[in-house]
C-alpha atoms as a printed R data frame, in Angstrom:
    type eleno elety resid chain resno       x       y       z
1   ATOM     1    CA   MET     A     1 -25.261 -29.328  -6.681
2   ATOM     2    CA   PHE     A     2 -25.450 -28.155  -3.067
3   ATOM     3    CA   THR     A     3 -24.581 -31.697  -1.909
4   ATOM     4    CA   ILE     A     4 -21.511 -31.720  -4.115
5   ATOM     5    CA   ILE     A     5 -20.368 -28.317  -2.867
6   ATOM     6    CA   SER     A     6 -20.901 -29.253   0.773
7   ATOM     7    CA   ARG     A     7 -18.935 -32.452   0.234
8   ATOM     8    CA   ILE     A     8 -16.066 -30.466  -1.317
9   ATOM     9    CA   PHE     A     9 -15.937 -28.150   1.713
10  ATOM    10    CA   HIS     A    10 -16.270 -31.121   4.108
11  ATOM    11    CA   PHE     A    11 -13.316 -32.860   2.448
12  ATOM    12    CA   GLY     A    12 -11.335 -29.637   2.288
13  ATOM    13    CA   PHE     A    13 -11.731 -29.032   6.092
14  ATOM    14    CA   LEU     A    14 -10.926 -32.841   6.636
15  ATOM    15    CA   ASN     A    15  -7.764 -32.502   4.514
16  ATOM    16    CA   PHE     A    16  -6.705 -29.439   6.510
17  ATOM    17    CA   LYS     A    17  -7.173 -31.209   9.818
18  ATOM    18    CA   ARG     A    18  -5.642 -34.485   8.648
19  ATOM    19    CA   ASN     A    19  -2.512 -33.005   7.152
20  ATOM    20    CA   GLY     A    20  -1.570 -31.624  10.534
21  ATOM    21    CA   LEU     A    21   2.014 -30.381  10.346
22  ATOM    22    CA   LEU     A    22   1.785 -29.742   6.653
23  ATOM    23    CA   SER     A    23  -1.215 -27.496   7.259
24  ATOM    24    CA   VAL     A    24   0.625 -25.662  10.095
25  ATOM    25    CA   ALA     A    25   3.663 -25.187   7.747
26  ATOM    26    CA   THR     A    26   1.477 -23.864   4.904
27  ATOM    27    CA   VAL     A    27  -0.206 -21.394   7.306
28  ATOM    28    CA   ALA     A    28   3.117 -20.336   8.709
29  ATOM    29    CA   ILE     A    29   4.656 -19.666   5.290
30  ATOM    30    CA   ILE     A    30   1.597 -17.704   4.093
31  ATOM    31    CA   THR     A    31   1.588 -15.867   7.405
32  ATOM    32    CA   LEU     A    32   5.104 -14.820   6.842
33  ATOM    33    CA   ALA     A    33   4.409 -13.688   3.340
34  ATOM    34    CA   LEU     A    34   1.297 -11.732   4.441
35  ATOM    35    CA   PHE     A    35   3.294 -10.205   7.290
36  ATOM    36    CA   VAL     A    36   5.951  -8.878   4.917
37  ATOM    37    CA   PHE     A    37   3.194  -7.806   2.547
38  ATOM    38    CA   GLY     A    38   1.561  -5.808   5.319
39  ATOM    39    CA   GLY     A    39   4.937  -4.447   6.294
40  ATOM    40    CA   LEU     A    40   5.437  -3.155   2.801
41  ATOM    41    CA   ILE     A    41   2.017  -1.431   2.982
42  ATOM    42    CA   MET     A    42   2.973   0.182   6.380
43  ATOM    43    CA   PHE     A    43   6.521   1.021   4.978
44  ATOM    44    CA   GLY     A    44   4.719   2.731   2.076
45  ATOM    45    CA   VAL     A    45   2.689   4.898   4.564
46  ATOM    46    CA   ILE     A    46   5.881   5.821   6.410
47  ATOM    47    CA   THR     A    47   7.803   6.746   3.223
48  ATOM    48    CA   ASN     A    48   4.897   8.761   1.892
49  ATOM    49    CA   SER     A    49   4.757  10.677   5.248
50  ATOM    50    CA   ALA     A    50   8.556  11.282   5.089
51  ATOM    51    CA   VAL     A    51   8.399  12.353   1.512
52  ATOM    52    CA   ALA     A    52   5.439  14.699   2.214
53  ATOM    53    CA   SER     A    53   7.383  16.243   5.093
54  ATOM    54    CA   ILE     A    54  10.391  16.842   2.865
55  ATOM    55    CA   GLN     A    55   8.180  18.110   0.021
56  ATOM    56    CA   ASP     A    56   6.809  20.739   2.354
57  ATOM    57    CA   LYS     A    57  10.215  22.145   2.699
58  ATOM    58    CA   ILE     A    58  10.898  22.337  -0.990
59  ATOM    59    CA   ASP     A    59   9.553  25.017  -3.383
60  ATOM    60    CA   ILE     A    60  10.452  27.415  -6.131
61  ATOM    61    CA   SER     A    61  10.881  31.095  -5.096
62  ATOM    62    CA   VAL     A    62  10.571  33.623  -7.888
63  ATOM    63    CA   TYR     A    63  11.936  37.079  -6.973
64  ATOM    64    CA   PHE     A    64  10.730  40.016  -9.076
65  ATOM    65    CA   ASN     A    65  12.458  43.202  -9.994
66  ATOM    66    CA   THR     A    66  11.714  46.021  -7.497
67  ATOM    67    CA   ASN     A    67  10.057  48.068 -10.241
68  ATOM    68    CA   THR     A    68   7.520  45.297 -11.175
69  ATOM    69    CA   PRO     A    69   3.959  46.466 -10.621
70  ATOM    70    CA   GLU     A    70   2.052  44.414  -7.994
71  ATOM    71    CA   ASP     A    71  -0.811  43.818 -10.372
72  ATOM    72    CA   GLN     A    72   1.573  42.170 -12.779
73  ATOM    73    CA   ILE     A    73   2.885  39.867 -10.068
74  ATOM    74    CA   LEU     A    74  -0.663  38.911  -9.079
75  ATOM    75    CA   ASN     A    75  -1.492  38.130 -12.679
76  ATOM    76    CA   ILE     A    76   1.529  35.847 -12.849
77  ATOM    77    CA   GLN     A    77   0.359  34.262  -9.671
78  ATOM    78    CA   GLN     A    78  -3.004  33.626 -11.135
79  ATOM    79    CA   SER     A    79  -1.540  32.108 -14.279
80  ATOM    80    CA   LEU     A    80   0.628  29.737 -12.177
81  ATOM    81    CA   GLN     A    81  -2.350  28.654 -10.157
82  ATOM    82    CA   GLY     A    82  -3.956  27.439 -13.408
83  ATOM    83    CA   LEU     A    83  -1.049  25.106 -14.239
84  ATOM    84    CA   PRO     A    84  -1.915  21.429 -13.542
85  ATOM    85    CA   GLN     A    85   1.464  20.837 -11.987
86  ATOM    86    CA   VAL     A    86   1.021  23.564  -9.278
87  ATOM    87    CA   ALA     A    87  -0.283  22.762  -5.803
88  ATOM    88    CA   SER     A    88  -0.029  26.289  -4.298
89  ATOM    89    CA   VAL     A    89   1.345  29.762  -4.948
90  ATOM    90    CA   ASP     A    90   1.952  32.168  -2.079
91  ATOM    91    CA   TYR     A    91   2.585  35.905  -2.703
92  ATOM    92    CA   ILE     A    92   5.049  37.759  -0.504
93  ATOM    93    CA   SER     A    93   4.974  41.534  -1.072
94  ATOM    94    CA   ARG     A    94   8.035  43.678  -0.545
95  ATOM    95    CA   ASP     A    95   6.642  45.152   2.740
96  ATOM    96    CA   LYS     A    96   5.874  41.596   4.075
97  ATOM    97    CA   ALA     A    97   9.341  40.393   3.045
98  ATOM    98    CA   LEU     A    98  10.801  43.279   4.936
99  ATOM    99    CA   ASP     A    99   8.675  42.421   8.063
100 ATOM   100    CA   LEU     A   100   9.739  38.818   7.850
101 ATOM   101    CA   PHE     A   101  13.396  39.708   7.435
102 ATOM   102    CA   LYS     A   102  13.226  42.087  10.510
103 ATOM   103    CA   ALA     A   103  11.519  39.332  12.587
104 ATOM   104    CA   LYS     A   104  14.110  36.856  11.606
105 ATOM   105    CA   HIS     A   105  16.975  39.128  12.557
106 ATOM   106    CA   ALA     A   106  15.320  40.837  15.523
107 ATOM   107    CA   ASN     A   107  18.193  39.720  17.797
108 ATOM   108    CA   ASP     A   108  20.932  40.964  15.503
109 ATOM   109    CA   SER     A   109  21.299  44.641  16.329
110 ATOM   110    CA   THR     A   110  23.741  45.373  13.475
111 ATOM   111    CA   ILE     A   111  21.370  44.107  10.750
112 ATOM   112    CA   THR     A   112  18.437  45.893  12.524
113 ATOM   113    CA   GLN     A   113  20.371  49.189  12.560
114 ATOM   114    CA   ALA     A   114  21.419  48.843   8.946
115 ATOM   115    CA   ILE     A   115  17.751  48.203   7.798
116 ATOM   116    CA   ASN     A   116  16.509  51.160   9.800
117 ATOM   117    CA   GLU     A   117  19.115  53.455   8.214
118 ATOM   118    CA   LEU     A   118  17.956  52.640   4.598
119 ATOM   119    CA   ASN     A   119  15.646  55.108   2.998
120 ATOM   120    CA   SER     A   120  13.953  52.552   0.960
121 ATOM   121    CA   ASN     A   121  12.950  48.842   1.018
122 ATOM   122    CA   PRO     A   122  15.798  46.807  -0.718
123 ATOM   123    CA   LEU     A   123  13.832  43.481  -0.755
124 ATOM   124    CA   GLU     A   124  11.998  42.120  -3.621
125 ATOM   125    CA   ALA     A   125   8.494  40.709  -3.923
126 ATOM   126    CA   SER     A   126   8.416  36.980  -4.547
127 ATOM   127    CA   LEU     A   127   6.132  34.012  -5.271
128 ATOM   128    CA   ASN     A   128   6.661  30.759  -3.463
129 ATOM   129    CA   ILE     A   129   5.523  27.841  -5.605
130 ATOM   130    CA   LYS     A   130   4.924  24.194  -4.467
131 ATOM   131    CA   ALA     A   131   4.417  21.520  -7.059
132 ATOM   132    CA   LYS     A   132   2.131  18.503  -6.732
133 ATOM   133    CA   SER     A   133   5.158  16.243  -7.383
134 ATOM   134    CA   PRO     A   134   8.961  16.895  -7.146
135 ATOM   135    CA   ASP     A   135   9.404  15.821 -10.819
136 ATOM   136    CA   GLN     A   136   7.249  18.716 -11.914
137 ATOM   137    CA   TYR     A   137   9.332  21.575 -10.789
138 ATOM   138    CA   ALA     A   138  11.334  21.591 -14.037
139 ATOM   139    CA   THR     A   139   8.182  22.188 -15.971
140 ATOM   140    CA   ILE     A   140   7.187  25.078 -13.716
141 ATOM   141    CA   ALA     A   141  10.774  26.503 -14.013
142 ATOM   142    CA   ASN     A   142  10.524  26.404 -17.750
143 ATOM   143    CA   TYR     A   143   7.140  28.178 -17.645
144 ATOM   144    CA   LEU     A   144   8.764  30.936 -15.514
145 ATOM   145    CA   SER     A   145  11.549  31.280 -18.012
146 ATOM   146    CA   SER     A   146   9.239  32.220 -20.801
147 ATOM   147    CA   SER     A   147   9.689  35.723 -22.274
148 ATOM   148    CA   THR     A   148   6.369  37.099 -20.987
149 ATOM   149    CA   ILE     A   149   7.297  36.397 -17.402
150 ATOM   150    CA   SER     A   150  11.177  36.368 -17.436
151 ATOM   151    CA   GLN     A   151  11.280  40.172 -18.174
152 ATOM   152    CA   TYR     A   152   9.943  40.863 -14.703
153 ATOM   153    CA   VAL     A   153  11.985  38.211 -12.885
154 ATOM   154    CA   ASP     A   154  15.276  38.876 -11.105
155 ATOM   155    CA   THR     A   155  16.113  35.387  -9.934
156 ATOM   156    CA   ILE     A   156  14.529  31.888  -9.627
157 ATOM   157    CA   SER     A   157  15.645  29.577  -6.864
158 ATOM   158    CA   TYR     A   158  14.997  26.454  -8.871
159 ATOM   159    CA   ALA     A   159  18.771  26.085  -9.734
160 ATOM   160    CA   GLN     A   160  19.698  26.037  -6.093
161 ATOM   161    CA   ASN     A   161  17.032  23.439  -5.168
162 ATOM   162    CA   GLN     A   162  17.365  21.367  -8.302
163 ATOM   163    CA   ASP     A   163  19.716  18.803  -6.900
164 ATOM   164    CA   VAL     A   164  17.550  18.268  -3.799
165 ATOM   165    CA   ILE     A   165  14.354  18.068  -5.987
166 ATOM   166    CA   ASN     A   166  15.873  15.596  -8.439
167 ATOM   167    CA   ARG     A   167  17.221  13.457  -5.606
168 ATOM   168    CA   LEU     A   168  13.883  13.309  -3.936
169 ATOM   169    CA   ALA     A   169  12.047  12.400  -7.145
170 ATOM   170    CA   LYS     A   170  14.577   9.625  -7.684
171 ATOM   171    CA   ILE     A   171  14.078   8.298  -4.143
172 ATOM   172    CA   ILE     A   172  10.360   8.167  -4.592
173 ATOM   173    CA   LYS     A   173  10.624   6.223  -7.825
174 ATOM   174    CA   ASN     A   174  13.172   3.854  -6.373
175 ATOM   175    CA   ILE     A   175  10.972   3.099  -3.325
176 ATOM   176    CA   GLU     A   176   7.914   2.501  -5.544
177 ATOM   177    CA   SER     A   177   9.859   0.194  -7.932
178 ATOM   178    CA   GLY     A   178  11.475  -1.601  -4.963
179 ATOM   179    CA   ALA     A   179   8.226  -2.212  -3.213
180 ATOM   180    CA   LEU     A   180   6.674  -3.569  -6.430
181 ATOM   181    CA   LEU     A   181   9.581  -5.942  -7.028
182 ATOM   182    CA   ALA     A   182   9.496  -7.135  -3.413
183 ATOM   183    CA   ILE     A   183   5.795  -7.977  -3.597
184 ATOM   184    CA   ILE     A   184   6.201  -9.844  -6.850
185 ATOM   185    CA   PHE     A   185   9.219 -11.791  -5.437
186 ATOM   186    CA   LEU     A   186   7.399 -12.474  -2.225
187 ATOM   187    CA   THR     A   187   4.257 -13.751  -4.107
188 ATOM   188    CA   PHE     A   188   6.365 -16.078  -6.173
189 ATOM   189    CA   ILE     A   189   8.256 -17.479  -3.169
190 ATOM   190    CA   ALA     A   190   5.049 -17.998  -1.000
191 ATOM   191    CA   GLY     A   191   3.256 -19.595  -3.975
192 ATOM   192    CA   LEU     A   192   6.152 -21.930  -4.689
193 ATOM   193    CA   VAL     A   193   6.266 -23.110  -1.085
194 ATOM   194    CA   VAL     A   194   2.504 -23.553  -0.882
195 ATOM   195    CA   PHE     A   195   2.553 -25.386  -4.213
196 ATOM   196    CA   ASN     A   196   5.256 -27.904  -2.984
197 ATOM   197    CA   THR     A   197   3.415 -28.310   0.357
198 ATOM   198    CA   ILE     A   198   0.185 -29.151  -1.385
199 ATOM   199    CA   ARG     A   199   2.080 -31.647  -3.660
200 ATOM   200    CA   ILE     A   200   3.358 -33.319  -0.531
201 ATOM   201    CA   ALA     A   201  -0.191 -33.527   0.800
202 ATOM   202    CA   ILE     A   202  -1.481 -34.867  -2.471
203 ATOM   203    CA   TYR     A   203   1.231 -37.519  -2.588
204 ATOM   204    CA   SER     A   204   0.365 -38.638   0.902
205 ATOM   205    CA   ASN     A   205  -3.278 -39.029  -0.174
206 ATOM   206    CA   ARG     A   206  -2.427 -40.577  -3.554
207 ATOM   207    CA   ASP     A   207  -4.188 -43.813  -2.816
208 ATOM   208    CA   GLU     A   208  -7.378 -42.020  -1.835
209 ATOM   209    CA   ILE     A   209  -7.232 -39.854  -5.027
210 ATOM   210    CA   GLY     A   210  -6.639 -43.049  -7.123
211 ATOM   211    CA   ILE     A   211  -9.792 -44.671  -5.632
212 ATOM   212    CA   MET     A   212 -11.744 -41.506  -6.280
213 ATOM   213    CA   ARG     A   213 -10.745 -41.601  -9.943
214 ATOM   214    CA   VAL     A   214 -11.600 -45.201 -10.250
215 ATOM   215    CA   VAL     A   215 -15.101 -44.673  -8.953
216 ATOM   216    CA   GLY     A   216 -15.547 -41.838 -11.520
217 ATOM   217    CA   ALA     A   217 -15.076 -38.640  -9.477
218 ATOM   218    CA   SER     A   218 -14.504 -35.668 -11.693
219 ATOM   219    CA   ASN     A   219 -11.308 -33.670 -11.640
220 ATOM   220    CA   ASN     A   220 -13.183 -30.688 -10.227
221 ATOM   221    CA   PHE     A   221 -14.437 -32.776  -7.316
222 ATOM   222    CA   ILE     A   222 -10.899 -34.001  -6.646
223 ATOM   223    CA   THR     A   223  -9.441 -30.490  -7.014
224 ATOM   224    CA   GLY     A   224 -12.089 -28.719  -4.953
225 ATOM   225    CA   PRO     A   225 -11.072 -29.876  -1.458
226 ATOM   226    CA   TYR     A   226  -7.464 -28.825  -1.982
227 ATOM   227    CA   MET     A   227  -8.584 -25.342  -3.039
228 ATOM   228    CA   VAL     A   228 -10.799 -25.132  -0.009
229 ATOM   229    CA   GLU     A   229  -7.735 -26.203   2.061
230 ATOM   230    CA   GLY     A   230  -5.798 -23.382   0.376
231 ATOM   231    CA   PHE     A   231  -8.624 -20.962   1.235
232 ATOM   232    CA   ILE     A   232  -8.498 -22.079   4.874
233 ATOM   233    CA   CYS     A   233  -4.792 -21.576   5.038
234 ATOM   234    CA   GLY     A   234  -4.950 -18.197   3.505
235 ATOM   235    CA   THR     A   235  -7.782 -16.995   5.845
236 ATOM   236    CA   ILE     A   236  -5.982 -18.203   8.973
237 ATOM   237    CA   ALA     A   237  -2.713 -16.757   7.799
238 ATOM   238    CA   ALA     A   238  -4.370 -13.298   7.312
239 ATOM   239    CA   LEU     A   239  -5.714 -13.366  10.892
240 ATOM   240    CA   PHE     A   240  -2.367 -14.408  12.315
241 ATOM   241    CA   SER     A   241  -0.521 -11.763  10.296
242 ATOM   242    CA   ILE     A   242  -2.773  -8.901  11.666
243 ATOM   243    CA   ILE     A   243  -2.496 -10.265  15.234
244 ATOM   244    CA   ILE     A   244   1.296 -10.469  15.016
245 ATOM   245    CA   ALA     A   245   1.581  -6.985  13.353
246 ATOM   246    CA   ALA     A   246  -0.509  -5.083  16.005
247 ATOM   247    CA   PRO     A   247   1.833  -5.227  18.934
248 ATOM   248    CA   ILE     A   248   4.883  -4.675  16.700
249 ATOM   249    CA   VAL     A   249   3.322  -1.447  15.180
250 ATOM   250    CA   TYR     A   250   2.343  -0.316  18.639
251 ATOM   251    CA   PHE     A   251   5.836  -0.728  19.832
252 ATOM   252    CA   ILE     A   252   7.678   1.062  17.082
253 ATOM   253    CA   SER     A   253   5.094   3.837  16.672
254 ATOM   254    CA   PRO     A   254   6.631   6.291  19.323
255 ATOM   255    CA   TYR     A   255  10.145   5.827  17.696
256 ATOM   256    CA   LEU     A   256   8.847   6.711  14.258
257 ATOM   257    CA   ASP     A   257   7.059   9.786  15.619
258 ATOM   258    CA   VAL     A   258  10.318  11.250  16.718
259 ATOM   259    CA   PHE     A   259  11.890  11.009  13.178
260 ATOM   260    CA   ILE     A   260   8.679  11.974  11.303
261 ATOM   261    CA   PRO     A   261   6.562  14.506  13.272
262 ATOM   262    CA   GLY     A   262   2.880  14.117  12.873
263 ATOM   263    CA   LEU     A   263   2.991  10.518  11.857
264 ATOM   264    CA   ASN     A   264   1.131   8.153  14.161
265 ATOM   265    CA   ILE     A   265   1.633   4.832  12.460
266 ATOM   266    CA   PHE     A   266  -0.318   2.879  15.145
267 ATOM   267    CA   GLN     A   267  -3.356   5.277  14.712
268 ATOM   268    CA   TYR     A   268  -3.228   4.576  10.984
269 ATOM   269    CA   PHE     A   269  -3.004   0.813  11.578
270 ATOM   270    CA   TYR     A   270  -5.910   0.964  14.000
271 ATOM   271    CA   THR     A   271  -8.157   3.001  11.814
272 ATOM   272    CA   HIS     A   272  -7.343   0.936   8.649
273 ATOM   273    CA   ILE     A   273  -7.117  -2.475  10.292
274 ATOM   274    CA   PHE     A   274 -10.161  -3.864   8.390
275 ATOM   275    CA   GLN     A   275  -8.840  -2.660   5.157
276 ATOM   276    CA   LEU     A   276  -5.400  -4.092   5.836
277 ATOM   277    CA   PHE     A   277  -7.012  -7.436   6.787
278 ATOM   278    CA   PHE     A   278  -9.040  -7.317   3.583
279 ATOM   279    CA   TYR     A   279  -5.909  -6.836   1.471
280 ATOM   280    CA   GLU     A   280  -4.049  -9.567   3.277
281 ATOM   281    CA   PHE     A   281  -7.108 -11.875   3.165
282 ATOM   282    CA   ILE     A   282  -7.390 -11.487  -0.608
283 ATOM   283    CA   PHE     A   283  -3.586 -11.911  -1.086
284 ATOM   284    CA   GLY     A   284  -3.552 -14.929   1.190
285 ATOM   285    CA   ILE     A   285  -6.455 -16.904  -0.286
286 ATOM   286    CA   LEU     A   286  -5.197 -16.099  -3.892
287 ATOM   287    CA   ILE     A   287  -1.780 -17.629  -2.878
288 ATOM   288    CA   GLY     A   288  -3.470 -20.605  -1.238
289 ATOM   289    CA   ILE     A   289  -6.235 -21.327  -3.754
290 ATOM   290    CA   PHE     A   290  -4.088 -20.729  -6.951
291 ATOM   291    CA   SER     A   291  -1.160 -22.690  -5.687
292 ATOM   292    CA   SER     A   292  -3.359 -25.618  -4.685
293 ATOM   293    CA   TYR     A   293  -5.169 -25.507  -8.077
294 ATOM   294    CA   ILE     A   294  -1.888 -25.704  -9.975
295 ATOM   295    CA   ALA     A   295  -0.530 -28.434  -7.843
296 ATOM   296    CA   VAL     A   296  -3.593 -30.718  -8.137
297 ATOM   297    CA   LYS     A   297  -3.920 -30.061 -11.869
298 ATOM   298    CA   LYS     A   298  -0.295 -30.987 -12.397
299 ATOM   299    CA   TYR     A   299  -0.720 -34.196 -10.442
300 ATOM   300    CA   LEU     A   300  -3.857 -35.199 -12.174
301 ATOM   301    CA   LYS     A   301  -2.399 -34.503 -15.591
302 ATOM   302    CA   ASN     A   302   0.477 -36.852 -14.769
C-alpha cells in the first residue's frame, strides 16, 4: 500500500514537472482565483469596518415627557436592555441634556443668554438605543410604541433615521449576496480552466495512460497522480497569492485608513496571514484536486 501511494506521489510530481507550461498556466489561473478570493475576504473586512463605523452613528433616541419620573425611565431602560435586539441603552437625564446643550452652544452668546434667563430646564430626558443590527431598529421602535411605554414618550427619532437605517441594512445584504455570488462564479471559472488544462495534459499523455490500462493499472492508480498534480498546483498558487497580496495590502493600507479611521488593513493581514493562507490553501487544493479528478474520470469513462 505504501509503495503504491509513494508511486502515485512520484508520478504526480513527475507530471507537474513534465507538463511545464501547462503546470505554470494552471498555477497562474488558480493563483488569480485565490488572489481574488483573498481580496473578497479583505473587502469583507473593509466593508464590515465601514458599516460598523456608520452603525456607531445610528441609534434611536426616545424623548420622555418632562413630568415622567426618573424611576420610570430607568425601568424602561432596564426592559430595553433585556431585548435580544438591543446592544446598548444610554440614559441622558434632563440635567445632563442641559449641560450637553450648553457645552455644544458655548460659543453662541444668544442661546447661552436665553438658557440662563429660563426659570426651568426645558429639555427632556432621553434614552439612546443602539441595535445589534440595522434591520432590528423597527422591532425596537414597535416595542417603544406599546401602550405601557408610549404614554411616557414625547417623540421617537426612529422616523427621522428610518431611511438611513433601511438603506444601511440593504447595503449590508447586497454586499453579502454579491460576495457570495462572486466566490461561486470564481470557483466555477477557476475549476473549468483547471479542468480543461488537466484534460490537455491527459491528452498529451494518452499513450502512457493507454499502456498503464493494458498492463492492468487500476483507475485509482491512473487518477491519483493527476490529483497529486492538482494538489501541488493549489499549494503553490496559495503561496503565490499570499506573496503577491502582501505588498499590495501594505501599499493601500494608509489610503484606506484616511477613509475609515481605526482600520489598519495591513495589521489585520499580518496578524491573520496564516489563517488567510489556510483558507486559500484549502480553496486552492479543492479546485485543483476536484477538477483533476473530474477530468481524469471523464477521460477514463470515454
